[in-house]
Every structure is written in structure tokens, then in C-alpha cells.
N, C-alpha and C positions, 0 to 999 in steps of 0.2 A: 698413454703409450708407454711401453716398456722398451726403451732404446738403449743401445750400447754401441760403442765404436768398434767396427769390424776390422778396418784396416786404414792405414794412412798412405796416400799416394806420394811417391818420390820420383820425379822425372830426372833422368840421368843422361849425361852426355855419353857415357860408356856404361851400359847396364851390367855387363859382365864384370868389369873392373870394380864397379861400386858394390855389386853383390859380393864379390870376393873380399872387399874391405870389411863389410859387415860380418861376413863369415869369420874372417881372421881376428878382427878386433873385438867383436861383441858376441862371438859364439852363435851367430844367427844360423838357423837351419832352413835350407831351401825346401819349401813344401810344394811348390808348383812352378813350372815354366811353360810358356806357350810354344816353345820350340821354334819361334820365328827368328829371322835375322834382321836387325838385332833382337834378342829375346827380351821378354819381360819375366819378372820373378815375383813370387810371394815369399816373404821371409818371416820366420817365427823367431822371436827373441826370447821365448820361454814364458811369456805371460803378457797380458794386455793385447792391444790391437796388433795385427800383422802389418808389415811394411810391404807395399807393392812398389817394386823398382821397375820403371818402364821407360822407353826411349823418349828423350826430350826432342822437341822440334826447334827450340831456341833456348838460349841461356842468358843469364844476367850476371854481371860481375859482382853485384851487391847481394847475391843470394845469402851470404852469411851475415847480413846486417839485421840484427835482432829488432831494430825499430822500424823496419820496412813494413808497410801495411800487408796484412795477410798472415797465414800460418808461418811461424818463423822458427820454431825449434821443437825438438823432441826431448822430454825430460825423462831421465833414466833413474829410477829409485834404487838406492843401494843402502846397505847397512853401515858401511864404513867408507867414507869418501877418500880417505888417505889410502886404504888398501886398494880401492878401485883405481885410483890414480896411478899407483905403482904398477898394478897389473896391466892397465892399458898402455902405460909408458913402455913396459917390457914388450908389448905387441906393436910398438912403433907409433903410437898415438902421441902427438905433440900438444902440450898444454901451453898456451900463450898468456893465460890469465891466472890470477890467484883465486883461492877459495873465497867466496863472498857469502853474506847472509842471504837466506832465501825468503821470498815473500811468503807470509804465513808461518814462518818459523823454520829453523834448520839452516842448512848450508848448501850452496850450489857451486859447481865448477864447470865452466864451459869448455867445449872443444869442438873440432870440426871433423867431418868424415872425409873420404878420399876426394870428393868434389867440392869441398868447402861448405857443405850444409851444416847448420848449427845444431849441436846437441848439448845437453848438460847433465851431469850427475846431480842428484839431489839426495841429501841425507836429512831425514826428519828425526826429531827427538825420540828416543826409545820409550816404549811403554804406551805410545799413542799411535793412532793410525796415520796421522799426517802432521803431527807436531804441535798443532794448536787447535782449540775448539772451533775456531773459525773455519777450518778446512773439513771439519766433521769426520765421518767414517768412510768417505768415498775413496780416499787415496789408496788404500791397501789392496783393493780388488783390481786396480788398474796398474799396479806396480809391475815393471818388467823384471822378471827373476832370471837373470842370466845363469848359465851352468858354470859357475866359477866360485872361487873361494870367497868372493866379496858380495855374493847375491844376498838379497833381503830374505830373512827367515822369519818374518813376523808371523806369529800364530794367529793374528787377527784376520789374515786372508781367508776368504771362503771360496768354495767351488760351487758352481751351479750344477744342478742335476744333469746327467748326460742326456742329450737329445739326439745324438747321432754318433757313429763310430767311423773314423777316418783311418784307413790302413795305408801305411807306406807300401810301395810295391817291391823295390829291390831290397832283398834281405829280410822281408817280412812275408810277402806273398810267394815270391820265388827266390831260390838260391841262385841269383843271376850274375853275381860279380865274376865268377870264373868264366862264364859264357861271354860276358862283355870283353874280358881280356883276350879270350880266344878269337873273338870276332875282330878285335883290333889287330891281333897278330896276323890273321889271314889277309887282311887288307894290306898291312905293312909288307908282308912277304910279296904280294902281287905287285906293289909299286916299287920294290927294290930296296926297302929299308928294314927287312926282317932282322938283320944282324946289327944294325947301327942306328936304330930309331931313338935310343936314349931316353925312352919314356919310363919313369918310375911309377908303374901302375898303382901300387898301394897309396902313393901320395895323392892320387886322384879319386880315391874311394869317396862316394857321396857327391861327386861333381859330375856335371853333364858332359856328354860327348863333345859338345861345342868347345868347352874349356880345353879338353885334351887336344883336339885337332888344332885349335888356334895356337896353342903353345908349340905343337909340332911344326906347323906351317911357319911360325915365326923363326924357328931354329934351323929348318931344313929347306924351306922354299921349294917344295915339290911342284912339278908341273900341273898336277891335278888341282882344280879349284876346291875351296873349302866345302862347298855344298856337295860336290861329288864324293869327297871323303866321308862326309856325314851319311850320305845315302848308301854308299857301299858297305860301310860298317853296320848300318842299321839293317840292311838286307841280310848280311851274314848272321847277325845276332838273332833276327827273327827266325831264320831257318834253324838255328841251333835250338831256340826255345820250342819250336814246333816239333822238332825231332826228339828232344830229350825230356820235355815237360818237367822242368826243375821245380815243381810245386813242393813246398814243405809238407812233410807227413802230418796228417790231421787237419790241414788248412781248410779243405772244403767242408769238413764237419763243423769246424769252428765258425766259418762264415754262415753255415746253415742255422746254427744256434743264434748267432748275433743278429742275422737278418730277421729272425722271428720277433726281435724286441726293438731294434733300432733301424733307421735308414742307414745304409752303408755308402761310403764313398772311398775313392782311391786317390792317393797323392803320389805324384812321381815327377822327377825331373826328366824322364825319358820323353821322346817324341811320340806323337799319337800312333803311328803305325806299330811301334814297339809295345805300347800300352794295349792296343787292340789285339796283338798277338798273344799277350799274356792273358787277357780276359777271355780269349777264345779257348784257352786250355780248360778242359772239363766243364765248359760252359760256365765259367766263373761270372760272366756278365749277368747271368740270371739273378744274382744276388743284389744287383743295383736297383734302386727305386722301390725296394720292398720295405715294409715297416710292420 
């Protein structure tokens, strides 16, 4: 069998807050959300397996105990442990332990995420894939390469031949950000907050509607429930998409060429009705499932 780890499951007490922690502290990129309440997310850390953040049904106070039976931590490969520590500290990460020797060679430094789950940085000796012959050549292709000044730049890492192409939706398939903002403004005008909503929309680029509305509700306590705000904005946005068809120039032709060589998929943090509206434009859905 040719096996690889696709993702790691991380049950969270507050999935949105924990997703935001990984986005802020580790430059994670949201590649999928199921749009439910509470939502689940798939996060990409720039290499290695994805992290699935999903709602927990129960929790244990000893979740950060590294000796508790079961999967206990995520190791993050970096080129410089000191540079990584400083960068993470600047982002609000607290380190309670000192740097220690790593099993198999190198050094490690443990820290916790926003819910106390355990992670550690690992720095291996330069010029080798994992620091010692005992760890062989497997470490480099699973290293998580964060988009920051301290990411690993080992030339030994290799890439597998492409087997499929995944397109992001907002900003790649459609020029949708202006329409999202207009849809929000239309709803805010209708509920009486058009001039005093206090939302800095550029600060929410790349984040889901749920995050925007949750922050708004927390600050203003409107009479409308959260689900109503989500649905009203979604309806406004869908109408704008259907009317204006904000597909980027040349996109259908690009998809036609790509679909002739690879299976295609779409990644988006939007809810399913919004995704369906975009895929209905110029019958973009016809490109899915082709190879």
C-alpha cells in the first residue's frame, strides 16, 4: 500500500476561536468549512497533513498531558527554533518550557494552542533530512512549511506529481469580495446599522460570514438572530452574483484546459447556497468530476 496522512482531527470546544488561533499564530489557511453551527474547518499549514477542527462533544482537562495515552502532539518542523520562538511570541504564543534535545537528534520547544492542545517546534541538524540516520529521509516531505521568515527551506523536500487541481473560489474563480461587502451593507442598512456598524471589512478578508456576524452581534446585540443575519446576507450576495456574474476574464477557458488533464475541485469557506450560485454561472459545474 502507498499510504500518506491526509489530515489530523482536532476536536474543539470553540471551533471558530481555535481556527482563528491557528490562522493568527501559525498562518493557517482555511480551505473548507461545512457552514454548520458550530462549523467545522479544514486548515492548511503550508505542507504535510491538513488539520480538521470540528466541534467537541466533551473535553478533558489533561488534554495537554504529553504522556496521556493516544495522539498527544503535533510537531512543527522549522529551520531556526529561536527565530520561530520569537515570531510566535510576537503573535501572542506563550512558552512555558525551555528548548530541549529532540529524540533522533536536534532540538524541540513545546507550546499550546488556544485550547491547551500540545504542539512543539522541532529543529533538525542542517544538511540532513531529519538530523540522524536513524530517522532516514522521511521527515522532509512531511515538514510543515509555514509562510513566515522561519519556515524550513530544505532543498531535500520533494513534491509528488499533480493528481488533481483545487481552485479557491473567492478571488480566484470570482471577484467576489466587493459583492460580499455590498451584501453586508444592504443587510446592515435594513436592520438600522448602516451608518454605525463599525465593521472594518478589509480586516475580515478571507474569513467566513459567520466570523463577521458573530463579532457584530457581540458588539451590537441586534434583535435579529445570528442565523437570520447569515441567511439574509447570503440571499443578497447570491442575487448580486447572479446579476453581475463576476467571473474573472479567461477563467472558463482555463478550467476547460485544466479539466482535460486533471480532476477539478473547488475550495471555499462560503456556505453551500453561495457556492451553488457561483457554480451555476456559465455552467461552471460541468467541469467537476472530469479527468
